[in-house]
C-alpha positions in Angstrom: -12.7 -38.8 -3.3 -15.5 -41.0 -3.4 -15.1 -44.7 -4.8 -17.7 -43.8 -7.5 -15.3 -41.1 -9.0 -13.0 -44.2 -10.1 -12.9 -45.1 -13.8 -13.7 -48.7 -14.2 -10.0 -49.8 -15.2 -8.4 -48.1 -12.1 -10.7 -49.6 -9.6 -10.4 -53.0 -11.5 -6.8 -52.7 -10.9 -7.0 -52.2 -7.2 -5.9 -48.5 -7.3 -6.4 -46.9 -4.0 -7.9 -43.4 -3.5 -4.3 -41.8 -2.6 -3.0 -43.6 -5.8 -5.6 -42.0 -8.0 -5.0 -38.6 -6.8 -1.1 -39.2 -7.5 -2.0 -41.0 -11.1 -4.0 -37.9 -12.2 -1.2 -35.7 -11.0 1.5 -37.7 -12.7 -0.7 -37.5 -15.9 -0.6 -33.6 -15.6 3.4 -34.0 -15.8 4.0 -32.6 -12.5 7.2 -33.5 -10.9 7.5 -35.6 -7.4 8.3 -32.4 -5.6 5.0 -30.6 -6.8 2.9 -33.7 -6.2 4.4 -34.2 -2.6 3.8 -30.4 -1.9 0.2 -30.2 -3.1 -0.9 -33.6 -1.2 1.2 -32.7 1.7 3.1 -35.8 1.9 6.9 -36.5 1.5 8.3 -37.2 -2.1 9.2 -40.8 -0.8 5.7 -41.3 -0.1 5.0 -40.1 -3.7 7.7 -42.5 -5.2 6.1 -45.1 -3.3 2.7 -44.6 -5.0 4.1 -44.2 -8.5 5.9 -47.4 -8.1 2.7 -49.3 -6.8 0.7 -47.7 -9.6 3.4 -49.1 -12.3 2.8 -52.6 -10.7 -1.0 -52.5 -10.6 -1.4 -51.0 -14.1 1.6 -52.8 -15.8 3.8 -49.9 -17.0 7.3 -50.0 -17.3 8.1 -46.2 -16.2 6.6 -42.7 -15.8 5.6 -42.1 -19.4 3.2 -45.3 -19.5 1.3 -43.7 -16.7 1.0 -40.2 -18.4 -0.4 -42.2 -21.6 -2.9 -44.1 -19.4 -4.0 -41.1 -17.9 -4.4 -39.5 -21.3 -6.2 -42.5 -22.6 -8.8 -42.2 -19.8 -9.4 -38.8 -20.2 -9.9 -39.0 -23.7 -12.8 -41.5 -23.0 -14.6 -38.8 -21.4 -14.2 -36.5 -24.5 -14.4 -38.8 -27.5 -15.2 -36.0 -29.9 -12.1 -34.2 -29.0 -13.9 -31.2 -28.5 -11.7 -30.3 -25.7 -8.3 -28.5 -26.8 -5.2 -30.5 -25.7 -2.6 -28.2 -24.2 0.9 -28.8 -25.7 3.0 -27.9 -22.7 3.0 -29.3 -18.8 0.4 -27.7 -16.5 2.3 -26.1 -13.5 1.0 -25.4 -10.0 -2.5 -24.5 -9.1 -2.8 -27.5 -6.9 -4.9 -25.8 -4.2 -7.2 -24.2 -6.8 -7.7 -27.4 -8.7 -8.7 -29.1 -5.5 -11.2 -26.2 -4.7 -12.6 -25.7 -8.1 -13.4 -29.5 -8.7 -15.1 -29.4 -5.2 -17.1 -26.0 -6.1 -17.9 -27.5 -9.8 -19.5 -30.7 -8.2 -21.8 -28.7 -5.9 -22.7 -25.7 -7.9 -24.5 -25.0 -11.1 -22.7 -22.0 -12.5 -19.1 -21.5 -11.4 -17.1 -18.4 -12.8 -13.5 -17.9 -12.9 -12.3 -14.3 -12.8 -9.0 -12.8 -12.8 -6.6 -10.2 -14.7 -5.4 -10.8 -18.4 -2.4 -13.4 -18.4 -3.5 -14.9 -15.1 -4.2 -18.5 -16.9 -8.2 -18.8 -16.7 -8.5 -20.7 -20.0 -5.7 -23.1 -18.8 -6.9 -23.7 -15.6 -10.5 -24.1 -17.1 -9.3 -26.7 -19.5 -7.3 -28.6 -17.1 -10.5 -29.0 -14.9 -12.5 -30.2 -17.6 -9.9 -33.0 -18.4 -9.3 -33.7 -14.6 -12.9 -33.8 -13.4 -14.3 -37.6 -13.2 -17.5 -37.1 -11.5 -19.2 -34.8 -14.0 -20.3 -35.3 -17.6 -17.9 -34.9 -20.5 -17.2 -31.0 -21.0 -18.2 -29.3 -23.8 -16.0 -26.0 -24.9 -18.0 -22.9 -26.0 -15.1 -20.2 -26.9 -16.5 -16.8 -27.2 -13.1 -15.0 -27.8 -14.0 -14.9 -31.9 -17.7 -13.8 -31.0 -17.8 -9.9 -31.9 -19.2 -7.6 -29.4 -22.9 -6.7 -29.6 -23.6 -4.1 -32.4 -26.9 -2.5 -32.2 -26.9 -1.9 -36.1 -26.7 -5.7 -36.7 -29.8 -6.6 -35.0 -31.6 -7.3 -38.0 -29.0 -9.9 -39.2 -29.4 -11.6 -35.5 -33.0 -12.1 -36.1 -31.9 -14.1 -39.5 -28.5 -15.6 -38.7 -29.1 -15.9 -34.7 -27.3 -14.0 -32.2 -23.6 -14.6 -32.2 -23.3 -15.9 -28.6 -25.9 -18.2 -29.1 -24.6 -19.3 -32.6 -21.3 -20.3 -30.7 -23.3 -22.2 -28.1 -25.1 -24.0 -30.9 -21.9 -24.7 -33.0 -20.5 -26.2 -29.9 -23.2 -28.6 -29.3 -23.9 -29.4 -32.9 -27.1 -27.6 -32.9 -28.2 -26.3 -36.2 -31.2 -24.6 -37.6 -33.1 -21.3 -38.1 -31.2 -18.4 -36.2 -34.6 -17.6 -34.8 -35.2 -20.7 -32.9 -31.8 -20.9 -31.9 -32.1 -20.6 -28.2 -35.1 -23.4 -28.3 -33.0 -25.6 -30.2 -30.1 -25.3 -27.4 -32.3 -25.8 -24.7 -33.9 -29.0 -26.6 -30.1 -30.1 -26.9 -29.6 -29.8 -23.3 -32.7 -31.1 -22.2 -31.9 -34.7 -22.0 -29.4 -36.0 -19.9 -26.3 -34.3 -18.0 -24.3 -31.5 -19.5 -21.3 -29.6 -18.6 -20.2 -26.4 -20.5 -16.9 -24.8 -20.3 -17.9 -21.1 -21.4 -14.8 -19.5 -22.0 -13.9 -15.5 -22.6 -17.1 -14.0 -21.5 -15.9 -10.6 -20.9 -16.6 -8.9 -24.0 -19.9 -10.2 -24.4 -20.7 -10.6 -20.6 -24.3 -9.3 -20.8 -25.5 -11.4 -23.7 -23.8 -14.3 -22.3 -25.1 -13.9 -18.8 -28.7 -13.6 -20.2 -28.3 -17.0 -22.3 -26.8 -18.6 -19.2 -29.8 -17.3 -16.8 -32.3 -18.9 -19.2 -30.3 -22.2 -20.0 -29.6 -22.8 -16.1 -33.6 -22.2 -15.5 -35.1 -24.3 -17.9 -32.9 -27.4 -17.8 -32.6 -29.5 -14.7 -29.1 -31.1 -15.3 -26.9 -28.4 -16.8 -23.4 -27.0 -15.2 -21.8 -24.4 -16.2 -17.7 -23.4 -15.9 -17.4 -19.9 -17.3 -14.3 -17.7 -17.6 -14.5 -13.9 -17.6 -12.5 -10.7 -16.1 -15.2 -10.3 -13.9 -18.4 -11.9 -12.3 -21.3 -12.6 -14.8 -24.2 -11.4 -12.4 -26.2 -14.7 -12.7 -28.3 -15.6 -9.7 -26.7 -18.9 -8.0 -23.3 -17.6 -9.7 -20.4 -18.5 -7.5 -17.3 -16.5 -8.3 -13.6 -17.9 -7.9 -10.8 -15.3 -8.5 -7.6 -16.8 -9.8 -4.7 -15.2 -8.1 -1.4 -15.1 -9.8 1.0 -17.7 -9.0 2.5 -17.7 -5.7 6.0 -16.0 -5.9 9.6 -16.8 -4.3 11.5 -14.9 -2.1 14.5 -13.1 -3.6 16.9 -16.1 -2.5 19.8 -17.6 -4.0 18.5 -21.3 -3.1 17.4 -23.0 -6.1 15.1 -25.4 -4.3 13.3 -22.2 -2.8 12.9 -20.8 -6.1 11.6 -24.0 -7.6 9.1 -24.7 -4.7 7.0 -21.6 -5.7 4.9 -22.4 -8.6 6.0 -19.2 -10.5 9.7 -20.1 -10.4 8.8 -23.5 -11.2 6.7 -22.4 -14.5 9.5 -20.1 -15.3 12.3 -23.1 -15.2 9.9 -25.4 -17.1 9.3 -23.2 -20.1 13.0 -22.1 -20.3 13.8 -25.7 -20.3 11.6 -26.1 -23.2 13.0 -23.5 -25.4 16.8 -24.0 -24.1 17.5 -27.5 -23.1 19.7 -27.8 -20.2 18.6 -24.6 -18.6 18.6 -25.1 -15.0 17.6 -22.8 -11.8 21.4 -22.7 -9.8 22.6 -20.8 -7.2 24.0 -18.5 -9.6 20.7 -17.6 -11.4 18.3 -18.2 -8.6 17.9 -14.9 -7.2 17.4 -13.3 -10.8 14.9 -15.9 -11.7 13.0 -15.0 -8.3 13.1 -11.3 -9.2 11.8 -11.9 -12.6 9.0 -13.7 -11.2 8.4 -11.1 -8.8 8.5 -8.0 -11.1 5.8 -10.0 -13.3 3.6 -10.6 -10.5 3.3 -14.2 -11.1 1.3 -13.8 -14.0 1.5 -16.9 -16.0 1.6 -15.7 -19.6 4.1 -13.2 -18.6 6.5 -15.7 -17.0 5.9 -17.9 -20.1 6.9 -15.0 -22.4 9.7 -14.2 -20.2 11.1 -17.6 -20.4 10.9 -18.0 -23.8 13.7 -15.3 -24.0 16.1 -17.6 -22.2 17.4 -18.4 -25.8 18.5 -14.8 -26.2 19.2 -13.5 -22.8 20.3 -14.9 -19.2 18.0 -14.3 -16.3 20.1 -11.3 -15.3 20.1 -9.8 -18.6 16.1 -10.5 -18.9 15.6 -8.8 -15.5 17.5 -5.7 -16.6 15.1 -5.6 -19.7 11.7 -5.6 -17.7 11.2 -1.9 -17.6 10.8 -2.3 -21.4 8.7 -5.5 -21.1 6.2 -5.0 -23.7 8.7 -5.0 -26.6 10.4 -8.0 -24.6 7.3 -10.0 -24.0 6.3 -10.9 -27.3 6.1 -13.9 -29.5 4.3 -16.7 -27.7 3.8 -20.0 -29.3 1.9 -20.6 -32.3 -1.5 -22.4 -31.8 -2.7 -19.9 -29.0 -4.9 -17.0 -29.4 -2.9 -13.6 -30.8 -3.9 -12.0 -27.5 -1.9 -14.6 -25.7 1.2 -14.1 -28.0 2.3 -10.8 -26.4 1.6 -9.3 -23.0 0.5 -6.2 -24.6 -2.2 -7.8 -26.7 -3.5 -9.6 -23.4 -4.0 -6.1 -21.6 -5.3 -4.3 -24.7 -8.0 -7.0 -24.9 -9.2 -5.9 -21.3 -8.4 -2.3 -22.0 -10.6 -2.0 -25.0 -13.7 -3.4 -23.3 -13.7 -0.4 -21.3 -15.6 2.9 -21.6 -14.0 6.3 -22.3 -14.5 7.2 -18.8 -13.2 3.8 -17.3 -10.2 4.0 -19.5 -9.2 7.4 -17.9 -9.7 6.3 -14.4 -7.9 3.1 -15.1 -4.9 5.1 -16.6 -4.9 7.7 -13.8 -4.7 4.7 -11.3 -1.2 4.1 -12.7 0.2 6.8 -10.6 0.2 5.0 -7.5 3.3 2.5 -7.5 1.9 0.2 -5.0 -1.2 -0.1 -2.9 -3.8 2.5 -2.3 -7.3 2.8 -0.6 -10.4 4.0 -2.1 -10.2 7.6 0.1 -6.6 8.4 -1.0 -7.7 7.8 -4.6 -10.5 10.0 -4.6 -8.6 12.8 -3.2 -5.9 12.3 -6.0 -7.8 11.3 -9.0 -11.2 12.9 -8.9 -10.3 16.2 -10.8 -11.9 17.1 -14.4 -13.8 15.5 -16.1 -13.8 13.0 -13.3 -15.2 13.8 -10.0 -16.0 11.7 -6.8 -19.3 10.7 -7.9 -17.9 9.2 -10.9 -15.3 7.2 -8.6 -18.1 5.7 -7.0 -19.7 4.6 -10.0 -16.5 3.5 -11.9 -14.2 2.0 -9.3 -16.4 -1.3 -9.0 -16.2 -1.7 -12.9 -12.5 -1.7 -12.8 -12.7 -4.3 -9.9 -15.0 -6.4 -12.0 -12.7 -6.3 -14.9 -9.8 -7.4 -12.8 -8.0 -4.4 -13.8 -7.6 -3.8 -10.2 -6.6 -6.2 -7.3 -7.4 -6.0 -3.9 -6.9 -7.4 -0.5 -8.0 -6.4 3.0 -5.5 -5.0 5.5 -7.0 -4.6 9.2 -10.1 -2.9 8.4 -9.1 -1.2 5.2 -9.6 -2.5 1.5 -6.1 -1.9 -0.3 -6.1 -1.8 -4.1 -3.2 -2.0 -6.6 -2.5 -2.6 -10.1 -0.2 -5.5 -11.1 3.3 -4.0 -12.1 2.6 -5.0 -15.8 -1.0 -3.7 -15.8 0.3 -0.5 -14.2 3.1 -0.1 -16.9 0.3 -0.5 -19.7 -1.9 1.8 -18.1 0.9 4.4 -17.7 1.8 4.2 -21.4 -1.8 5.0 -22.2 -1.8 8.0 -19.9 1.3 9.0 -21.6 -0.2 8.8 -24.9 -3.1 10.7 -23.6 -0.6 13.7 -22.7 -2.1 13.7 -19.2 0.6 12.3 -17.0 1.8 15.8 -15.6 -1.4 16.6 -13.7 -1.8 13.2 -12.4 1.7 12.8 -11.1 1.2 16.5 -9.6 -1.8 15.6 -7.8 -0.2 12.3 -6.7 2.9 13.9 -5.5 1.6 16.8 -3.4 -1.1 14.6 -1.7 1.8 12.2 -0.1 4.1 15.0 0.5 1.9 17.2 2.4 0.4 14.4 4.1 3.7 13.4 5.3 4.5 16.8 6.9 0.9 16.9 8.4 1.6 13.7 10.0 4.6 15.4 12.1 2.3 15.7 15.3 1.3 12.2 15.2 4.8 11.1 14.5 6.3 13.1 17.7 3.6 11.0 20.0 0.0 11.8 19.4 -0.5 8.6 17.2 2.7 7.4 16.6 2.0 4.0 15.7 -0.5 5.2 13.0 2.1 8.0 11.5 4.9 5.3 11.2 2.3 2.7 9.5 1.6 5.3 7.0 5.3 6.3 6.0 6.0 2.6 6.1 3.0 1.6 3.6 3.2 4.9 1.6 7.0 5.0 1.0 7.0 4.1 -2.6 4.5 6.9 -3.1 6.7 9.2 -1.2 9.5 8.3 -3.2 7.7 8.7 -6.4 6.4 12.1 -5.1 9.9 13.3 -4.4 10.9 12.1 -7.8 8.2 14.3 -9.2 9.4 17.1 -6.7 13.1 17.0 -8.0 12.1 17.3 -11.5 10.5 20.6 -11.0 12.2 23.9 -11.8 11.3 25.2 -8.4 13.0 23.1 -5.5 10.3 24.4 -2.8 8.0 21.3 -3.0 10.7 19.0 -2.2 12.2 21.3 0.6 8.5 21.8 2.1 8.5 18.0 2.7 12.2 17.4 3.8 12.3 20.4 5.9 8.6 20.0 6.8 9.3 16.6 8.5 12.8 18.4 9.9 13.9 16.8 13.1 10.9 14.3 12.9 13.5 12.3 10.6 14.8 11.6 14.3 11.8 9.2 14.7 11.6 8.0 11.0 15.0 7.3 10.8 17.7 8.3 8.0 16.4 6.1 5.1 19.2 5.9 2.7 17.2 7.7 -0.2 17.2 10.9 1.9 21.0 11.5 1.4 20.5 11.1 -2.6 17.6 13.5 -2.4 19.9 16.1 -0.6 22.7 15.7 -3.0 20.0 16.5 -6.0 18.7 19.6 -3.8 21.9 21.0 -2.5 23.2 21.2 -6.2 21.0 24.0 -6.8 20.3 27.5 -4.9 18.9 27.2 -1.4 15.1 27.6 -0.9 15.4 31.2 0.6 13.3 32.5 3.5 12.0 30.8 6.4 12.3 27.5 4.7 16.3 28.0 4.1 16.8 27.9 7.9 14.6 24.7 8.5 16.5 23.2 5.2 19.7 23.9 6.8 18.5 22.5 10.2 17.3 19.4 8.4 20.6 18.8 6.3 22.7 19.0 9.5 20.6 16.5 11.4 20.4 14.1 8.5 24.2 14.5 7.8 25.0 14.2 11.8 24.9 10.1 11.0 26.8 10.2 7.7 29.4 13.1 7.8 29.8 15.3 10.8 31.9 17.8 9.3 29.2 18.8 6.6 26.6 18.5 9.5 28.3 21.3 11.3 28.8 23.4 8.5 25.1 23.3 7.7 24.4 24.0 11.5 26.5 27.1 11.5 24.8 28.1 8.5 21.3 27.8 10.0 22.4 29.7 13.1 23.8 32.4 11.1 20.7 32.8 9.2 18.5 32.5 12.5 19.8 35.6 13.8 17.1 37.3 11.9 14.4 34.7 12.4 12.2 33.7 15.3 12.9 32.3 18.4 12.0 28.6 17.2 14.5 29.3 14.5 17.4 30.1 16.9 16.6 27.3 19.1 16.4 24.7 16.3 19.9 25.9 14.8 21.5 25.6 18.5 20.1 22.1 18.8 21.4 21.3 15.3 24.9 22.7 16.4 25.1 20.5 19.3 23.9 17.7 17.8 26.4 17.6 14.9 29.3 18.2 17.4 28.1 15.6 19.8 29.6 12.9 17.6 32.8 14.6 16.7 35.9 16.2 18.7 34.0 19.1 20.0 31.9 17.6 22.8 32.5 20.3 25.4 30.9 23.2 22.9 28.2 20.5 22.1 27.0 20.4 25.9 27.0 24.4 25.7 24.8 24.6 22.4 22.4 21.8 23.8 22.3 23.2 27.0 21.2 26.6 25.5 18.7 24.9 23.1 16.9 22.8 26.0 16.6 26.2 27.9 14.9 28.0 25.0 12.8 25.1 24.1 11.4 25.3 27.7 10.3 28.7 27.6 8.8 28.1 24.2 7.1 25.3 25.7 8.1 22.9 23.0 8.6 19.7 25.2 9.6 17.4 22.5 12.5 19.5 21.2 13.6 20.1 24.9 13.5 16.4 25.4 15.7 15.8 22.3 18.0 18.3 23.3 18.3 16.7 26.9 18.9 13.2 25.1 21.7 14.9 23.1 23.2 16.2 26.3 23.2 12.7 27.8 25.0 11.7 24.7 27.7 14.2 24.7 28.3 14.2 28.3 31.4 12.4 29.3 30.8 11.5 32.9 29.0 8.3 32.7 26.7 8.6 35.8 25.6 12.5 34.7 25.1 10.9 31.1 22.7 8.5 32.5 20.6 11.0 34.4 20.2 13.2 31.5 19.3 10.4 29.2 16.8 9.2 32.0 15.3 12.7 32.0 15.0 12.8 28.4 13.4 9.1 28.4 10.8 10.4 31.0 9.8 13.3 29.2 9.3 11.3 25.7 7.6 8.8 27.7 5.0 11.5 28.9 4.7 12.7 25.2 3.9 9.1 24.1 6.9 9.1 21.9 7.9 5.5 22.2 10.5 5.6 19.5 12.6 8.4 21.2 12.1 6.8 24.7 13.5 3.7 23.4 16.5 5.4 21.7 17.1 7.0 25.1 16.9 3.6 27.0 19.3 2.2 24.2 21.9 5.1 24.7 21.5 4.3 28.6 22.3 0.7 28.1 25.4 1.2 25.8 26.8 4.1 28.0 26.4 2.2 31.1 28.3 -0.9 29.3 31.1 1.2 28.2 31.3 3.0 31.2 30.8 -0.1 33.6 28.4 1.1 35.7 24.8 0.1 36.5 25.3 -3.1 34.6 22.2 -4.9 36.4 19.9 -2.4 34.7 21.2 -2.8 31.2 19.1 -5.6 30.3 15.9 -4.3 31.6 16.6 -1.0 29.5 17.1 -2.8 26.2 14.2 -5.4 26.9 11.9 -2.2 27.1 13.2 -0.5 24.2 12.7 -3.5 22.1 9.2 -3.8 23.2 8.5 0.0 22.6 9.8 -0.4 19.2 7.8 -3.3 18.5 4.8 -1.6 19.6 5.1 1.0 17.0 6.8 -1.2 14.4 10.1 0.8 14.5 12.9 -1.1 13.1 15.7 1.2 14.0 15.4 0.9 17.9 14.6 -2.6 17.5 17.9 -3.0 15.9 19.7 -0.7 18.2 18.7 -2.7 21.0 20.0 -6.0 19.3 23.4 -4.4 18.6 23.7 -2.8 22.1 22.6 -6.4 23.8 25.4 -7.8 21.6 27.8 -5.2 22.9 26.5 -6.3 26.3 27.4 -9.8 25.8 31.0 -8.9 24.8 31.4 -6.9 27.8 30.5 -10.1 29.9 32.9 -12.1 28.0 30.4 -14.2 25.9 31.9 -13.4 22.5 30.2 -16.5 20.6 26.6 -15.2 21.6 28.0 -11.6 20.7 29.3 -12.7 17.3 25.8 -14.5 16.6 23.9 -11.4 17.4 26.0 -9.1 15.5 25.8 -11.4 12.3 22.3 -11.9 12.7 21.4 -7.9 12.5 24.3 -6.6 10.1 22.4 -7.2 7.0 19.3 -5.3 8.6 21.4 -2.4 9.9 23.3 -2.1 6.4 19.6 -2.0 4.6 18.0 0.8 6.7 21.6 2.7 6.0 22.5 2.9 9.9 26.2 3.4 9.5 27.0 3.7 13.0 25.3 0.7 14.0 27.2 -0.9 10.8 30.3 -0.1 12.3 29.6 -1.2 15.7 28.5 -4.6 14.3 31.8 -4.8 12.2 33.9 -4.1 15.1 32.0 -6.5 17.3 32.4 -9.3 14.4 36.0 -8.4 13.9 36.9 -8.7 17.6 35.3 -12.1 17.9 37.0 -13.3 14.9 40.5 -12.1 16.2 39.7 -13.7 19.6 39.3 -17.1 18.0 42.4 -16.8 16.0 40.7 -15.8 12.4 42.9 -12.8 12.1 42.3 -12.8 8.4 38.6 -12.4 8.4 39.2 -10.0 11.5 41.3 -7.9 9.3 38.7 -7.4 6.6 35.7 -6.7 8.9 37.8 -4.5 11.0 39.3 -2.2 8.0 35.6 -1.8 6.6 34.5 -0.7 10.2 37.2 1.6 10.3 36.7 3.3 6.7 33.0 3.7 8.2 34.2 5.3 11.2 36.5 7.8 9.2 33.5 9.0 7.1 31.4 9.3 10.4 34.0 11.5 11.9 33.7 9.3 15.1 37.3 9.3 16.9 36.3 6.8 19.4 35.0 4.4 17.2 38.0 4.7 14.8 40.6 4.4 17.6 39.0 1.2 18.6 39.0 -0.1 15.1 42.7 0.9 14.4 44.1 -0.6 17.5 42.5 -4.1 16.9 43.3 -3.9 13.4 47.0 -3.4 14.0 46.9 -6.5 16.4 45.3 -8.6 13.5 47.9 -7.4 11.1 50.8 -8.3 13.5 49.1 -11.7 14.1 49.1 -12.3 10.2 52.6 -11.4 9.6 51.9 -7.6 8.4 54.5 -6.0 10.8 55.3 -2.6 9.2 51.4 -2.2 8.5 50.7 -2.9 12.1 53.0 -0.3 13.1 51.8 2.3 10.9 48.2 1.8 12.1 49.5 2.1 15.8 50.9 5.5 14.5 47.7 6.6 13.3 46.0 5.5 16.5 48.5 7.6 18.5 47.7 10.5 16.5 44.1 10.1 17.2 44.8 10.1 21.0 48.2 11.8 21.5 47.4 12.0 25.4 47.7 8.4 25.7 50.7 8.0 23.2 53.0 5.4 24.2 50.4 3.9 26.6 48.2 2.6 24.1 48.8 -1.3 23.9 51.9 -1.7 25.3 52.4 -5.1 24.8 51.9 -4.8 20.7 54.3 -1.8 20.8 57.0 -4.3 22.4 56.4 -6.9 19.9 56.4 -4.7 17.0 59.7 -2.9 18.2 61.7 -6.1 18.9 60.8 -7.7 15.5 61.2 -4.6 13.2 64.1 -2.8 15.3 64.1 0.7 16.6 64.7 2.6 13.1 61.8 0.5 11.0 59.6 0.9 14.0 60.2 4.7 14.2 59.7 5.0 10.4 56.4 3.3 10.5 55.0 4.8 13.3 55.8 8.5 11.6 54.0 7.2 8.2 50.9 6.6 10.6 51.1 9.7 12.2 51.1 11.8 8.9 49.2 9.6 6.4 45.6 10.7 5.7 43.5 8.0 7.3 41.3 7.2 4.2 44.3 6.8 2.2 46.0 4.5 4.9 42.8 2.1 4.9 42.8 1.8 1.1 46.6 1.0 0.5 46.8 -2.3 2.3 48.8 -3.8 -0.6 51.7 -1.2 -0.5 52.8 -2.7 3.0 54.8 -6.0 2.8 54.3 -9.0 4.7 57.3 -10.0 6.6 56.3 -13.4 7.8 54.7 -14.5 11.2 56.4 -13.6 14.5 
């Protein structure tokens, strides 16, 4: 900041440049934390500057600085023509710095942004803050009616309404036919700075007048606000973004560190003194700000409801936000008193065809590109030529937001804007076609991407599914509402075994449950649907997976050779995780042979990878997995090659062979997964590396790795890796003597293993859990769990953990010990794991 920007009293008092910056920000009622963040200094430094300012200016407290800033700003606006906000100004530190610089170097600066983003408030803040520009004069065009051709005769007498608003603001009176000349005359002498607010509904007239005034006066500067650019030569357009959003965090400081969270807290405390963001409500406050897209108006209206609802209750009601977000403060324009009125102000400025396109855009739940919009939205009465013409208009009115991602421009409607547009589409009675167009496009595109997904362009296919998953979800919601199930099955079964690459996202199982309540699709689709169900359920419920595979094999007897091969693959796949590994190997070998004859290398590689997993001999298993990995590599399927490498690593660890190769396999698996953006195999590599740490005896590092990925594997719905992580964490807890924590972790892991039908994982969980129960004095329960483990592995029977058996026999006595073992032998495992409280605690051994 240059020295000539100092108000004389502050310069005379010896205020430094940095202290001047702090002075104005204190005057804006910003807390030290936000001032420090904006100036990129520590809070302690800000405190030091505030103390220095109080000494130099003779104030006793912070309120004195606020009052001094108000008096100095009032000198710049002696007529009081700029309204004074009644609430504090929050955030926008970077925007304020940018705009003060631009306003000093450009004659016309236009602030644009969607309704409710705070353009007017920021413009007034700039007008009060700028010290190098002439005192600002506000020209508010909100009350000026839109141009009406029928009123031209009156305009000749009374003057154009826009010109009249300029004249009134400048104190100019005279004949309406000479108003523009009179305005020019008033601006001819000295420097002038006009803040021209709310230009959107009279943008053409306002732009023409400003172009004339700027070219006929030398020292005029203009700060305008509008939904879009005015299109005047020399105009600099600054798009005001929504406020920065907090993460969905439980940390109050992190939530308040984002301007949207701070605004919510400030306005909530104003209506409900004592309100604070705490660890108990921080996540809800953050999610409110995120659901409202950081729109200041929406956040302020939501915060005003804190008198009635808690943050958690507010969040639950945001689906009905237009009924909730009403009743803004008095003294503001009516369109700022409800969210719906603010959006309606923008909507009513659109032409009929613009409104229709805007409403249709509401079918997109997230971002979309122009080509996709054309394919989905260009149907009668709109065509692709209309979209070329209308799309820029919606952008210029800030009803569409945009951002560049790589070489593509992505568009979206903010969530509140999308909900408003959807309500209008509903009122028009036109949601059915729009939703159908959107759903069929995305569901069919997902199936068409299958060759890419299997290696032709895997990274692009995975990127499409990740970015468009919200669209796929919306498409499946539409499909599940239809009387016929074919569209839903065509998508799920069309991707089919491709879900092995995509990963079994949690929503898939909800979709399956809904579909399986209704009759099967019939025909060829019926076989593919059964195969798909089997593959997906193999990761959740091997019993159901096998039933669907048997169903597919039965129906495939009258199908094609490919159908029969897929049915065999599904049956082997379902069996390889259960107790029928020998049969699994037989079916998978047959499937691999059939796929080889069909020339289907991808499915042959998949069958070989299953063979490697099912083969009990570790050396043979590694050979088969390596063969599958090599074949997937030749097909450029990085995900499945990574999966094979991960499986090779864990089999080598469990079989205690080729341990020198494990780290290299896992490292390559991670690199391949990262290259195509696949979370599943990246996480598999992390989980198996933790297993390797345990094998090497580094249980502390293993626990750190397991703990670091547990939340992520839960998020993606990978129950097998969740069970591995719980076992690993439970084992680490038991080894360090924290048996209470070990009991909880191992019991949860064992419950997952029961549901998965994974006897090997369950056996390990039960044995370790029995040890922790014994260590915490739950002797009967420990013996019961030992009995359940014997039932799972009768061949080993009494050879299972002999030291634990001996200790329990000694403490309980032969009769009680035998009774507990018998209970373990006969009690269903699900009941056994859920009835912990029914076993007494005998005291520590």
